[in-house]
C-alpha positions in Angstrom: -28.5 91.8 262.7 -30.1 94.5 264.6 -33.9 95.0 264.5 -36.9 97.8 266.2 -35.5 101.5 265.6 -32.8 103.7 267.1 -31.4 106.9 266.1 -28.8 107.9 263.6 -27.5 111.1 262.7 -30.2 113.7 261.7 -31.8 113.4 258.1 -31.2 116.4 256.0 -34.9 116.1 254.3 -36.0 119.8 255.6 -39.4 121.5 255.0 -39.4 118.9 252.1 -43.5 119.7 250.7 -43.1 123.3 250.1 -39.2 124.4 249.7 -36.9 122.2 247.6 -32.9 123.3 246.6 -33.1 122.2 243.1 -35.0 122.1 240.1 -34.7 119.4 237.4 -36.3 119.5 233.6 -38.5 117.5 231.4 -41.7 118.4 233.7 -44.9 118.0 231.6 -43.6 116.9 228.1 -44.4 114.5 225.8 -42.2 112.0 224.9 -39.6 113.0 222.4 -39.8 110.2 220.2 -39.5 106.3 220.4 -42.5 104.3 221.2 -44.7 106.5 223.4 -47.6 104.5 224.1 -48.2 101.0 225.7 -51.7 100.0 224.9 -54.1 98.6 227.3 -55.7 101.9 228.0 -52.9 103.6 228.7 -52.0 106.9 226.8 -49.1 108.0 225.3 -45.9 108.3 227.5 -45.3 112.1 229.0 -41.5 113.0 230.6 -42.6 113.4 234.4 -38.6 114.5 234.9 -36.0 114.2 233.4 -31.8 114.8 233.5 -31.9 112.4 236.8 -28.6 110.1 238.2 -29.7 106.6 238.5 -33.1 106.5 239.7 -34.0 103.9 241.5 -37.1 103.8 244.1 -40.7 105.7 244.1 -43.2 105.8 246.1 -46.3 107.6 245.6 -47.8 110.0 248.3 -51.0 111.1 249.2 -51.6 114.0 247.6 -50.7 112.1 244.3 -47.0 113.3 244.0 -44.3 110.7 244.9 -41.2 110.3 246.2 -38.1 109.3 244.4 -34.8 108.0 245.2 -31.4 108.4 243.3 -29.1 105.8 243.9 -25.6 107.0 243.6 -26.4 110.5 245.4 -28.5 109.6 248.2 -30.5 112.2 246.7 -34.4 111.8 247.0 -37.0 113.7 244.8 -40.8 115.2 244.6 -42.0 114.4 241.6 -45.1 114.9 240.1 -47.6 115.3 237.1 -47.4 118.9 235.9 -45.2 120.2 238.6 -40.8 120.8 238.5 -39.0 117.2 239.9 -37.5 119.4 242.8 -34.6 117.8 244.9 -35.4 117.8 248.6 -32.7 116.7 250.7 -30.1 113.8 251.2 -30.1 110.5 253.4 -27.4 110.1 255.2 -24.9 107.3 255.6 -25.4 106.5 252.1 -22.2 104.9 250.5 -22.9 104.0 246.8 -20.3 101.9 244.7 -21.2 99.2 242.3 -25.0 98.1 242.5 -25.4 99.3 246.4 -26.6 102.8 247.9 -29.9 104.6 248.0 -32.5 102.0 247.1 -35.6 101.4 248.0 -38.1 103.8 249.1 -41.5 103.5 250.6 -44.1 105.8 251.8 -46.0 104.7 255.2 -49.4 103.5 255.2 -50.4 106.3 257.5 -48.6 108.8 256.4 -50.9 111.5 256.6 -50.5 110.7 260.5 -47.2 109.9 260.9 -45.3 111.8 258.0 -42.9 108.7 258.0 -40.7 107.3 254.7 -38.8 104.1 254.8 -35.7 103.7 252.6 -33.6 100.8 252.0 -29.5 101.9 252.2 -26.2 101.3 251.4 -23.9 101.8 254.3 -19.9 101.6 255.3 -20.3 98.1 255.8 -23.6 96.4 255.4 -27.1 97.4 254.0 -30.0 98.6 255.9 -33.1 99.5 256.4 -34.2 103.0 257.8 -36.9 105.2 258.3 -37.5 109.1 259.0 -40.0 111.8 259.5 -40.0 114.4 256.1 -39.4 117.9 257.4 -36.7 116.6 259.4 -35.5 115.0 262.7 -33.5 112.0 263.7 -33.6 108.8 261.1 -34.2 105.8 263.0 -32.6 102.1 261.7 -34.9 99.5 261.4 -32.5 96.5 260.4 -29.5 96.0 259.6 -26.5 93.5 259.0 -28.1 92.6 255.2 -25.0 92.1 253.4 -23.6 94.1 250.6 -21.7 93.9 248.1 -20.7 95.5 244.8 -23.2 93.0 243.5 -26.5 91.7 244.6 -27.4 93.9 247.4 -31.8 93.5 246.8 -33.1 96.5 247.8 -36.7 97.2 247.0 -39.0 98.0 249.7 -42.5 98.0 250.4 -45.8 97.6 252.9 -48.3 94.5 251.9 -52.0 94.7 252.6 -51.1 93.4 256.1 -49.8 96.7 256.8 -46.3 94.6 256.7 -42.7 96.1 255.7 -41.2 93.8 253.1 -37.6 94.0 251.6 -35.9 92.0 248.6 -32.2 90.9 249.8 -29.6 89.8 247.7 -27.2 87.2 248.7 -24.2 89.8 248.2 -22.4 87.3 246.0 -21.8 85.1 248.6 -24.2 81.8 246.7 -23.9 80.5 250.9 -25.9 83.5 251.9 -29.5 82.0 250.2 -29.7 78.9 251.8 -28.4 79.5 255.2 -30.9 80.8 257.7 -29.3 83.0 259.9 -28.2 85.5 257.7 -30.6 88.1 256.1 -29.1 87.8 252.2 -31.0 86.2 249.8 -33.9 86.6 251.0 -37.6 88.4 251.3 -37.9 90.3 254.8 -40.8 90.5 256.7 -40.8 93.1 259.3 -43.4 95.7 261.5 -43.0 99.5 260.5 -41.6 100.5 264.3 -39.3 97.0 262.7 -39.7 94.9 265.4 -40.5 91.0 264.1 -44.4 90.1 263.3 -45.0 86.8 265.5 -46.4 85.0 262.6 -43.2 85.7 260.9 -42.1 81.6 260.0 -39.6 81.9 263.0 -40.8 84.7 265.2 -36.9 85.6 266.0 -36.4 86.2 262.3 -37.0 89.0 259.9 -36.8 85.9 257.2 -39.8 85.6 255.6 -38.7 83.3 252.4 -35.2 82.5 251.2 -33.0 80.9 248.3 -33.2 84.2 246.6 -30.4 85.4 244.5 -31.2 89.0 244.1 -34.6 90.3 244.8 -35.6 93.8 242.9 -39.5 93.6 242.5 -42.8 92.8 244.6 -46.5 93.2 244.1 -49.1 92.0 245.1 -52.3 91.5 243.8 -56.4 92.5 245.1 -56.2 89.0 246.5 -53.1 89.9 248.7 -50.7 87.6 246.5 -47.0 88.3 246.6 -44.9 87.9 243.3 -41.4 88.6 243.1 -39.0 89.6 240.5 -35.5 87.5 240.9 -32.6 87.8 238.5 -30.8 84.4 237.4 -27.3 83.1 236.9 -26.6 82.2 233.7 -29.8 80.6 232.5 -32.7 82.5 233.5 -34.3 85.4 235.9 -37.6 84.5 237.2 -40.9 85.8 239.0 -41.5 83.7 241.9 -45.8 83.8 243.9 -43.7 83.8 247.3 -45.6 81.7 250.1 -45.1 82.1 253.8 -41.6 79.9 254.7 -40.6 79.2 251.0 -37.5 78.1 250.0 -37.0 78.9 246.5 -33.9 77.5 245.6 -30.8 79.5 245.1 -28.1 78.3 244.5 -29.0 74.7 244.6 -31.7 75.7 241.3 -31.4 78.6 239.2 -35.0 78.7 237.4 -37.4 75.3 237.6 -36.8 71.6 238.4 -36.7 72.2 242.7 -38.4 69.1 242.6 -40.5 68.9 245.9 -38.3 70.9 248.4 -37.8 74.0 246.5 -40.8 76.2 244.9 -40.5 76.5 241.2 -41.2 80.0 239.4 -44.0 80.2 237.1 -42.3 82.9 235.0 -38.6 82.5 233.4 -36.6 84.4 230.8 -33.3 84.2 229.6 -31.6 86.9 231.4 -30.3 88.6 227.8 -34.4 89.5 227.9 -34.8 90.9 231.4 -32.6 91.3 234.4 -36.0 91.9 235.9 -36.2 94.9 239.2 -38.8 96.6 239.7 -42.9 95.4 239.4 -46.8 96.7 239.5 -49.8 94.7 239.7 -52.9 96.7 237.8 -55.8 94.6 237.3 -55.1 91.7 236.6 -51.7 92.5 234.6 -48.1 92.2 236.4 -45.7 94.8 234.9 -41.9 93.7 235.5 -39.0 96.7 234.6 -36.3 95.0 232.9 -33.0 96.2 232.6 -30.2 94.4 230.1 -33.6 93.3 228.7 -34.5 96.8 228.1 -38.0 96.7 227.8 -41.1 96.6 230.2 -42.2 93.2 230.3 -46.2 92.2 231.4 -48.0 89.0 233.0 -50.8 88.1 232.9 -52.4 86.9 236.3 -55.8 84.3 236.0 -57.1 85.7 239.7 -56.3 82.8 241.3 -51.9 83.1 241.5 -51.7 81.8 238.2 -49.8 83.2 235.1 -50.4 83.5 231.2 -47.6 83.9 228.6 -45.7 87.2 229.2 -45.9 89.8 226.4 -42.6 92.7 226.0 -43.6 96.5 225.4 -40.9 99.5 224.9 -38.1 97.3 223.7 -35.6 99.4 223.1 -37.0 102.3 223.7 -36.2 104.0 226.9 -33.4 101.7 227.4 -32.6 99.9 230.6 -35.9 100.3 232.8 -35.2 99.9 236.8 -38.8 100.7 238.4 -42.3 100.8 237.6 -45.4 101.5 239.6 -49.0 102.0 239.2 -50.6 106.0 240.9 -53.8 106.5 242.5 -55.3 107.1 239.4 -53.9 103.9 238.1 -51.0 105.6 236.2 -48.3 104.0 235.1 -45.1 105.0 236.2 -42.0 103.9 234.8 -37.9 104.7 236.0 -35.3 104.7 233.5 -31.9 103.6 234.6 -29.2 104.4 232.1 -27.1 106.3 233.7 -26.4 103.5 236.5 -22.7 102.5 234.6 -24.2 100.0 232.1 -26.8 101.7 230.5 -26.1 103.7 227.2 -28.2 107.5 228.3 -30.3 109.6 226.0 -29.9 113.5 226.0 -32.9 113.6 229.0 -31.5 110.6 230.7 -32.5 109.3 233.2 -36.3 109.7 233.2 -39.4 108.7 235.2 -41.7 107.9 232.5 -45.9 108.1 232.7 -48.2 106.5 231.0 -51.3 107.8 232.4 -55.3 106.3 231.9 -56.6 106.7 228.1 
């Protein structure tokens, strides 16, 4: 494990803002069939981009456009409503395979000042978190040594309201990683933007924020600063957890509820056939969760005090596997499909980024 920045090979994103090396189809078109609305104050779906290859992460830039990572190619796209989706470069060092590759992406909260972008990627021997400046130059490894495998690599990164960078990791198919405080697998990690460890982490010498996770791929905060995380179960149930500093969420000792005083129970569970929950976002009093195996968008009411209501499913089967969901500054909901990840049944224009504008 290594925290704190160090240079690696030069990042290949040159002239990001004004130039690109490829254009992808599907811009600004209405969705060509299927269920096109999600109700609840949103308009019908429009296709922001199509013809993508297993898009995984999405992070908004201050100008309202977004950066999107493609898992298997290591390529980054710049996308926006009413504009062409433009390939802007490739992150070096990505070794894709199985569920690994270029995964989560995050934009610095101070982007207009520092131009920094962060990524979670699978390298030759591990998973790691890097950062780079748009327009070229060097990339820095902020944290390496996160266990990798063909499955359970985690990969979601996001800045919290406290300005810290959070990362969801997987147990890398080694169940014991999740309960081992010395392993970065099966955890939620918390770093300063420069990769150093915050002094108020549970262990001031460790990036571990919580442990006992199987595979975390969704992180979302409500307007009170509470963190909710999605987690893949094994045979029985998938989970949403309310994340609290230093909490132990039970895996592999417990799947779902029933952990007693030692472990924290999830407030929401689903049968694994209905979810495989990946990316998550919160808009107002609703948590949205993109489901892969379940091929639907879950909505979970939030009561403002950390409690949850009865989940409801939207878009069931309409777009296939859903990898991520995000809320733009204008309130629109963006959804990424994942039908070209080796487990889906791609439609003609897959993979797609869908935008549901505020009605």
